[in-house]
GUMILO-654368 format. One record per residue: chain; residue in three letters; residue number from 1; x, y, z of N, C-alpha, C in turn. Coordinates in pm, 1 decimal, m for minus. Each point is the difference from the previous one (the first is absolute). Example, Ala and Ser with C-alpha at 12.3 -4.5 7.8 and 13.67 -1.06 7.14 Angstrom:
BEGIN
['A','ALA',1,[1319.0,m569.0,780.0],[m89.0,119.0,0.0],[90.0,120.0,0.0]] ['A','SER',2,[m35.0,105.0,m72.0],[82.0,119.0,6.0],[m77.0,109.0,73.0]] 
END
This chain:
BEGIN
['A','GLU',1,[m2008.1,m3575.8,m422.6],[99.4,89.5,m55.8],[m65.3,131.9,m43.0]] ['A','LEU',2,[m120.2,m3.4,m43.7],[m71.6,119.5,m42.2],[m13.1,98.7,116.5]] ['A','PHE',3,[m35.3,m51.7,117.4],[m15.2,87.6,117.0],[133.2,61.0,41.6]] ['A','SER',4,[106.5,m75.7,m11.0],[133.2,49.7,31.6],[39.1,112.8,m96.1]] ['A','THR',5,[m28.9,m18.6,m127.8],[30.8,101.1,m100.5],[m81.9,125.9,24.3]] ['A','LEU',6,[m127.6,m15.8,31.0],[m85.6,115.0,28.1],[48.5,76.5,122.8]] ['A','ASP',7,[41.0,m73.6,102.6],[51.0,64.9,120.8],[127.8,78.3,m29.4]] ['A','THR',8,[88.8,m56.5,m79.3],[123.2,67.9,m38.7],[m30.7,125.8,m79.1]] ['A','LEU',9,[m92.3,m9.7,m94.2],[m37.3,115.6,m81.0],[m63.7,110.0,84.9]] ['A','ARG',10,[m80.2,m40.2,97.8],[m64.9,96.5,88.9],[105.8,76.7,80.8]] ['A','LYS',11,[101.1,m72.3,49.6],[106.8,64.7,76.5],[81.2,94.6,m88.4]] ['A','GLU',12,[31.9,m43.7,m121.3],[75.0,84.7,m92.7],[m79.7,126.0,m35.0]] ['A','ARG',13,[m129.6,m16.2,m18.6],[m86.6,114.2,m31.6],[m1.9,99.8,115.5]] ['A','THR',14,[m6.2,m49.6,121.7],[m0.1,87.1,117.4],[128.3,82.9,6.3]] ['A','VAL',15,[113.8,m64.6,m25.2],[128.4,70.3,0.9],[3.1,107.0,m108.5]] ['A','ILE',16,[m46.4,m33.9,m119.0],[m1.3,95.3,m112.0],[m89.6,118.7,32.5]] ['A','LEU',17,[m117.3,m25.9,55.6],[m91.6,109.1,35.7],[59.2,90.4,107.6]] ['A','GLU',18,[71.8,m59.1,95.9],[63.9,81.4,103.5],[107.1,90.9,m61.2]] ['A','ARG',19,[75.9,m53.5,m93.8],[103.0,81.2,m66.0],[m63.1,111.3,m82.6]] ['A','ILE',20,[m105.2,m30.2,m70.8],[m69.5,101.9,m79.6],[m52.0,109.3,92.1]] ['A','GLU',21,[m55.7,m39.4,114.6],[m50.6,98.8,95.8],[112.3,91.7,46.7]] ['A','GLN',22,[118.4,m55.4,29.8],[112.3,81.7,44.5],[49.7,92.7,m110.8]] ['A','LEU',23,[m0.5,m49.4,m124.4],[49.1,81.6,m111.2],[m95.3,113.1,m37.6]] ['A','THR',24,[m126.5,m15.9,31.1],[m97.6,104.0,m32.7],[m35.0,85.5,122.0]] ['A','ARG',25,[58.6,m31.7,112.7],[m28.4,69.7,125.6],[60.8,139.4,m0.4]] ['A','ARG',26,[m74.1,95.4,51.5],[52.1,135.6,16.2],[85.1,3.3,127.0]] ['A','LEU',27,[95.5,91.0,0.8],[83.7,15.5,118.0],[m83.9,58.9,112.3]] ['A','ASP',28,[m4.5,m71.3,110.3],[m68.3,50.1,118.7],[94.0,m17.7,119.6]] ['A','LYS',29,[m42.3,47.4,114.9],[86.8,m5.5,118.3],[38.4,m142.4,34.2]] ['A','GLY',30,[m91.5,m93.4,m10.6],[30.2,m139.1,32.5],[107.7,m58.8,m90.2]] ['A','LEU',31,[m12.3,23.0,m130.3],[98.2,m50.9,m94.5],[135.2,68.8,21.4]] ['A','LEU',32,[m2.2,131.7,18.8],[124.5,73.0,22.0],[69.7,m49.0,127.0]] ['A','ASP',33,[m75.7,m23.7,106.8],[58.7,m50.8,124.1],[64.9,m137.0,m21.4]] ['A','LYS',34,[m65.3,m85.9,m78.2],[56.6,m132.9,m28.1],[127.8,11.6,m81.8]] ['A','VAL',35,[m1.7,86.5,m101.0],[119.4,20.4,m83.5],[113.6,55.2,85.9]] ['A','LEU',36,[m27.9,101.9,80.5],[101.9,58.5,86.4],[55.0,m102.7,98.8]] ['A','GLY',37,[m87.5,m86.6,49.3],[44.3,m106.3,91.0],[99.5,m93.5,m66.9]] ['A','HIS',38,[m29.5,m39.5,m122.6],[93.0,m86.3,m74.0],[132.0,72.5,m27.6]] ['A','VAL',39,[m8.5,127.7,m34.9],[121.7,76.8,m30.1],[85.4,14.1,125.5]] ['A','ARG',40,[m61.1,16.6,115.7],[76.7,10.7,125.1],[74.4,m129.9,28.8]] ['A','VAL',41,[m59.9,m112.9,m35.9],[68.5,m128.5,17.7],[110.5,m15.2,m103.0]] ['A','LEU',42,[m24.7,45.7,m122.8],[100.4,m10.3,m105.7],[119.5,90.2,25.8]] ['A','ARG',43,[m25.5,119.1,54.7],[106.2,98.7,24.5],[m1.8,42.4,146.1]] ['A','PRO',44,[32.6,m89.4,91.2],[m13.7,34.2,142.6],[94.4,109.5,45.8]] ['A','ASP',45,[108.7,22.0,m71.6],[95.7,101.0,43.6],[m19.7,134.6,m68.7]] ['A','ALA',46,[m107.2,12.2,m76.7],[m27.6,127.2,m68.1],[m140.8,45.8,37.7]] ['A','PRO',47,[m12.9,124.8,39.4],[m133.6,48.1,38.4],[m92.1,12.4,m121.2]] ['A','VAL',48,[m125.9,m32.0,22.0],[m101.9,25.8,m101.8],[m55.5,136.4,34.9]] ['A','ASP',49,[26.0,96.2,m86.3],[m32.2,138.4,32.7],[m116.3,52.1,m83.2]] ['A','ALA',50,[m19.2,128.8,6.5],[m110.6,64.6,m70.2],[10.1,m14.7,m151.2]] ['A','LEU',51,[119.4,m32.0,m49.6],[14.8,m19.0,m144.9],[m67.0,m129.2,m46.9]] ['A','GLY',52,[m28.4,m90.9,92.1],[m69.7,m122.5,m36.4],[93.6,m108.1,m50.6]] ['A','VAL',53,[m52.0,m84.1,m87.9],[75.8,m114.3,m50.8],[24.6,16.7,m149.7]] ['A','THR',54,[101.2,m68.9,m48.3],[29.8,4.6,m143.1],[m87.3,m100.8,m74.1]] ['A','ASN',55,[4.1,7.1,m131.3],[m78.7,m94.5,m79.8],[47.5,m143.5,21.1]] ['A','VAL',56,[129.6,m20.2,16.2],[52.6,m135.1,21.1],[m40.5,m51.3,138.2]] ['A','GLU',57,[7.5,85.1,101.2],[m44.3,m39.7,134.4],[m148.5,m34.4,m0.9]] ['A','PHE',58,[m79.3,80.1,m69.6],[m143.5,m26.6,m9.2],[m25.9,m134.5,m67.2]] ['A','ALA',59,[68.6,m24.7,m111.7],[m21.1,m125.9,m72.6],[37.8,m119.3,86.7]] ['A','LEU',60,[113.1,7.0,66.9],[42.6,m111.8,84.6],[m93.9,m16.5,119.5]] ['A','ALA',61,[m43.2,110.8,58.2],[m94.4,m6.9,112.1],[m131.8,m63.7,m43.7]] ['A','MET',62,[m45.5,31.2,m120.5],[m124.5,m60.4,m49.5],[19.2,m149.6,m28.3]] ['A','LEU',63,[117.1,m38.7,m51.3],[27.9,m143.1,m19.9],[m2.9,m73.8,133.5]] ['A','LEU',64,[53.4,63.7,105.0],[m6.3,m59.7,133.3],[m143.2,m2.8,52.3]] ['A','GLU',65,[m70.8,109.1,m19.3],[m138.6,9.6,48.5],[m89.2,m105.5,m65.3]] ['A','LEU',66,[19.3,m22.8,m129.2],[m80.6,m98.0,m72.6],[52.3,m142.5,16.5]] ['A','GLU',67,[108.3,m12.6,77.6],[63.2,m129.1,27.0],[46.3,m69.9,m126.9]] ['A','ILE',68,[39.8,80.4,m98.5],[60.0,m54.1,m121.9],[143.4,m40.8,31.9]] ['A','VAL',69,[64.8,78.0,86.0],[130.4,m34.7,54.9],[m8.9,12.8,151.8]] ['A','SER',70,[90.8,m66.3,68.1],[3.2,9.8,146.1],[127.6,70.1,42.4]] ['A','MET',71,[2.8,47.3,121.5],[119.1,65.9,51.3],[117.8,m97.4,1.8]] ['A','ASP',72,[m28.1,m129.1,22.7],[106.4,m100.7,m3.3],[65.6,m7.7,m137.4]] ['A','GLN',73,[m75.6,29.0,m105.0],[56.2,m0.7,m135.0],[76.5,128.8,m29.0]] ['A','VAL',74,[m41.1,109.4,59.4],[59.7,130.5,m27.7],[126.5,23.6,82.7]] ['A','GLN',75,[1.1,m42.1,125.4],[110.6,30.1,90.9],[137.8,m41.6,m51.8]] ['A','PRO',76,[16.9,m117.1,m60.2],[134.6,m33.8,m49.9],[53.3,102.6,m99.9]] ['A','PHE',77,[m87.2,57.9,m80.6],[43.9,101.4,m96.6],[36.4,130.5,69.2]] ['A','LEU',78,[m72.2,33.9,106.8],[33.6,120.1,75.8],[135.4,m15.9,68.7]] ['A','LEU',79,[25.3,m118.6,54.1],[129.4,m26.9,62.2],[111.7,1.4,m104.7]] ['A','GLN',80,[m27.3,m56.4,m117.4],[98.8,1.3,m108.0],[31.4,143.9,m41.9]] ['A','PHE',81,[m102.6,82.5,m5.9],[20.0,141.3,m32.7],[96.8,63.8,99.3]] ['A','CYS',82,[m22.3,m26.9,129.2],[88.1,57.6,103.3],[143.4,m46.0,m18.9]] ['A','LYS',83,[18.3,m122.9,m40.2],[135.4,m51.3,m21.7],[64.9,65.2,m121.9]] ['A','LEU',84,[m78.4,28.4,m102.1],[53.9,59.7,m121.9],[20.5,150.7,11.2]] ['A','ASP',85,[m69.1,61.7,93.6],[8.6,145.5,19.8],[128.8,34.0,74.5]] ['A','GLU',86,[110.8,m5.0,m72.0],[133.5,16.2,58.9],[18.3,134.1,71.2]] ['A','ASN',87,[m57.0,106.4,m54.3],[20.5,131.6,61.5],[m108.7,34.8,101.4]] ['A','ASN',88,[m91.1,m94.3,25.8],[m104.2,14.6,102.1],[m88.8,122.2,m24.0]] ['A','SER',89,[m26.4,28.4,m128.7],[m79.4,117.0,m35.2],[m149.7,m29.2,m8.4]] ['A','GLY',90,[m36.0,m127.9,m2.7],[m140.3,m35.5,m17.7],[m38.6,m10.3,m146.1]] ['A','ARG',91,[97.5,12.2,m88.7],[m21.2,m11.6,m145.3],[116.8,m77.2,m59.2]] ['A','LEU',92,[m26.3,m75.7,m105.2],[107.2,m67.1,m72.4],[38.8,85.8,m118.8]] ['A','CYS',93,[129.5,24.7,m14.0],[48.2,84.5,m108.7],[142.3,m41.3,m35.3]] ['A','SER',94,[58.0,70.7,m94.1],[135.9,m33.1,m43.5],[101.7,18.7,112.4]] ['A','ASP',95,[m28.8,86.5,97.1],[90.5,15.3,114.6],[15.6,m130.9,75.4]] ['A','ASP',96,[m109.0,m76.2,12.2],[6.6,m129.1,68.6],[92.1,m95.0,m74.7]] ['A','LEU',97,[m9.1,1.0,m130.9],[86.0,m85.0,m81.8],[146.2,42.8,14.2]] ['A','HIS',98,[22.2,130.2,m1.2],[136.1,53.0,14.7],[57.3,m38.0,136.6]] ['A','LEU',99,[m78.7,16.2,105.7],[46.7,m34.5,134.0],[33.4,m148.0,10.9]] ['A','THR',100,[m79.7,m83.1,m64.3],[23.9,m144.1,3.2],[139.5,m32.2,m51.5]] ['A','HIS',101,[42.6,72.5,m100.7],[129.1,m29.4,m62.2],[117.3,73.3,64.3]] ['A','THR',102,[m25.1,108.1,74.7],[111.1,77.5,55.1],[21.4,m22.3,149.7]] ['A','MET',103,[m99.8,m48.5,71.0],[14.3,m22.7,144.2],[75.0,m129.3,26.1]] ['A','SER',104,[61.6,m5.9,115.2],[59.8,m126.8,40.7],[m113.7,m97.7,29.2]] ['A','THR',105,[29.9,m126.1,m6.8],[m101.1,m103.0,24.5],[m57.6,12.0,140.2]] ['A','ASP',106,[84.9,26.2,98.8],[m47.8,12.2,138.0],[m92.0,121.0,17.7]] ['A','ASP',107,[38.1,113.5,m60.3],[m83.7,119.2,10.7],[m134.4,m21.9,m67.2]] ['A','ALA',108,[m0.6,m61.7,m116.4],[m125.4,m27.7,m70.7],[m86.9,m93.9,82.2]] ['A','ARG',109,[60.2,m99.8,61.0],[m75.8,m95.1,82.1],[m63.7,71.2,119.1]] ['A','LYS',110,[75.3,91.1,65.8],[m54.6,74.5,113.2],[m120.1,84.8,m43.2]] ['A','LEU',111,[14.8,67.4,m112.5],[m106.4,86.9,m48.2],[m124.0,m81.0,m36.6]] ['A','ARG',112,[18.9,m112.0,m69.0],[m113.3,m86.7,m36.8],[m67.2,m56.1,124.4]] ['A','SER',113,[80.2,m45.9,92.5],[m52.4,m57.8,122.7],[m81.4,102.2,76.7]] ['A','PHE',114,[50.2,124.3,4.5],[m73.8,104.6,69.3],[m134.7,24.6,m66.7]] ['A','GLY',115,[m2.2,7.0,m131.9],[m125.4,25.6,m71.4],[m103.4,m106.6,27.5]] ['A','SER',116,[37.4,m128.5,m8.3],[m97.7,m106.6,22.7],[m40.5,m9.3,145.2]] ['A','SER',117,[97.2,16.9,91.8],[m36.4,m10.3,140.5],[m85.2,118.8,41.4]] ['A','ARG',118,[28.6,117.4,m57.1],[m80.4,119.1,29.3],[m143.6,m21.8,m45.4]] ['A','TYR',119,[m16.6,m55.3,m119.3],[m134.5,m26.1,m50.4],[m69.9,m103.5,86.8]] ['A','ALA',120,[68.1,m108.2,31.8],[m60.9,m106.2,80.7],[m37.3,51.7,138.5]] ['A','THR',121,[88.9,77.1,60.7],[m28.0,55.8,132.3],[m118.1,95.6,m5.3]] ['A','SER',122,[m1.1,85.3,m100.6],[m109.5,96.8,m7.2],[m131.7,m68.8,m31.9]] ['A','LEU',123,[4.6,m112.0,m72.1],[m122.6,m75.9,m23.6],[m54.3,m54.8,131.1]] ['A','LYS',124,[89.8,m53.9,82.5],[m42.4,m59.3,126.3],[m53.0,105.2,96.5]] ['A','LYS',125,[68.6,114.0,7.4],[m35.8,102.8,97.5],[m94.9,104.7,m55.3]] ['A','SER',126,[m18.3,3.2,m132.2],[m81.2,101.3,m67.2],[36.4,140.0,46.9]] ['A','GLN',127,[126.7,28.3,m4.3],[45.9,132.7,42.8],[74.1,67.4,m113.7]] ['A','THR',128,[12.3,129.4,12.9],[73.4,77.3,m99.5],[144.7,11.4,44.8]] ['A','LEU',129,[91.1,m39.2,m86.9],[141.3,6.1,31.1],[70.0,89.9,m100.0]] ['A','PRO',130,[74.3,100.3,46.8],[73.9,83.3,m94.5],[118.1,m78.3,m55.3]] ['A','ALA',131,[35.3,26.7,m123.4],[115.3,m65.6,m61.4],[126.2,68.4,50.0]] ['A','PRO',132,[94.0,m77.7,57.3],[124.0,62.0,46.6],[87.3,35.7,m118.8]] ['A','PRO',133,[92.4,94.2,18.9],[92.7,34.2,m108.2],[85.6,m121.0,m34.6]] ['A','ARG',134,[44.4,m6.7,m124.4],[79.6,m112.8,m48.6],[124.7,m20.3,85.3]] ['A','ALA',135,[67.7,105.8,40.5],[122.3,m10.3,77.9],[m25.4,m71.3,133.2]] ['A','GLU',136,[m116.7,25.9,58.3],[m36.8,m63.6,127.1],[m16.0,m150.0,m17.4]] ['A','LEU',137,[m48.5,m43.6,m116.0],[m18.8,m142.3,m25.9],[133.4,m72.8,m13.6]] ['A','LEU',138,[96.8,64.8,m56.3],[127.4,m65.2,m29.2],[101.5,13.6,111.5]] ['A','ALA',139,[m37.4,68.5,107.0],[91.7,19.9,114.1],[20.6,m129.3,76.8]] 
END
């Protein structure tokens, strides 16, 4: 049992040291490329441009990079976001809540379905898709 405990402690120590190394690491091209790669997977329908990534994108990309979370754990929340984003703006706000209560059930279902299918399709194809106008979705 002693050897088993020592082996477990050694593995835990290795993980902790790897995390410390990442937290004290300076931004270099390799790290930036990895972060940008994760962000492209997280937001396949939005270009990663010269403005770079936000603090939240960076934090989530680092959690993925350090394997603290996996994409399988994150994707359900991204899909849920698409379903809740009633106005298809890419942000959740009071407009989404208002639309939920004022739209017909069928129109809301079409809009939600489009958001999730658009995200799923763009994840599979890794392509940039422009958001169609709301009227086009409800036609």
